[in-house]
N, C-alpha and C positions, 0 to 999 in steps of 0.2 A: 510412531508418527512424529514428524518433525517439520517445522517451518523455520527457515533461516532467512532473516532479513539482513541485507547489507547494502552498502552504497552511500550511507550517510557521510556527513563531513561538514567542514566549515566552508562557506561560500559567501561572496559579497552580494549585496543587493543587486538584483537584476541577473544574477548568475543562474546556472543550471546544475542539477544533480539528477542522476538516474538511480532509483532504488530498485533492488531486485528481491524477490521472495522465492526461494527455492523449496519445494515440498518433497517429502519422501514418506513412505510408509502408509499411504492411502491412495485410493483411486482418484487422482487429481482431476480427471475429466468430469467427475460428478460433484465437484465443489465450486461454488462461487468464491472468489477471492476478493478480499477487501483490504484497504489500507485505512488505518486509523492513526490519529496522532494525539499526543498529550503534552501540553506545555506546562511548565512549572506553575502550580497553583490553580490549574484549570482541569476540567473534566476531559476525559478522552472523547474525541469527536471523530465521526466518520469523514473520510476525505474522498474516497473513491472506491468503487467496486466493479467487478466484471463478472458477468454471468457465466454459467457452466458451458453450454454447448454453442450458443449463437454469438457469444462474445459481446453482448450488450453492455455498454459502459454507463456508469452513473457518477456524477461528481457533485461535491458540495458547492454551493454558490461561490464560496470564497476562493475556489481554485479553478472554476470553469474558465476555459480559454487559456489556462497556463499549464495545467497538468494533463497528462495523457496516460491512461492505463492500457496495458496490452498483456496478452497471455500467449505463451507458447506451450501447448499441451504436450508436445513431443519432448520438451525439456523440463516439464513440471515447474515452470517458472512464470511468474508474473512480474512485469516491470512497471514502475511508475516514473515517467519522465516528468521532471519538474523544471519548468522554465520561468523566467521573470520572477525569481524568488524575492520574497519580501521578508522583513524582520519578523512579521507576525506568523510566518511559516515555521519559525524556530520551534522545534518540539522533538520528542522522541516518536518515531514512526514505527508502527506495528503492522504486521500483516496477519490476516485472519482468514480461515477457511470455513465455509458453511456448506454442509452437504445439501443436496436436493431431496433427501429422504424425509420421511415424516415418522417420528420427530427428527428434526435436523441435528446433525452433529457439528460441534464447534471446536476448532483448534486455533491456538494463538502461537505466533512466533515471538522470539525475543525482539526487543526494539533496536532501532538504529537511530543515532542522534543526528539531527539536522540542525545546523546553526547558521543563520543568515545574519551577517554583520552589516551594520549600517555604514 
């Protein structure tokens, strides 16, 4: 089982980045995929997630209207398009997979650093 997150980088305020999370080793269609972030000295927080089959998307209030999550089940990939980036978006971003089974299974990917410079 593997989740690979990539696409982070350094961007100026107001810029955009597109993060990708590529999964392998499990039945991707049966898992909701989420993005979390952790800034230095802060707890990890949920940013966005997308459901398994109907693609329903959820966003933290802090990113609504700026971030868009999407999934391509054929490519086992979830993208997080981040626009109008702010310095407070600076963090390490992680993707997470949660199965729709009971009990659920959880998998985490490695993080990708996003730095927004003022």
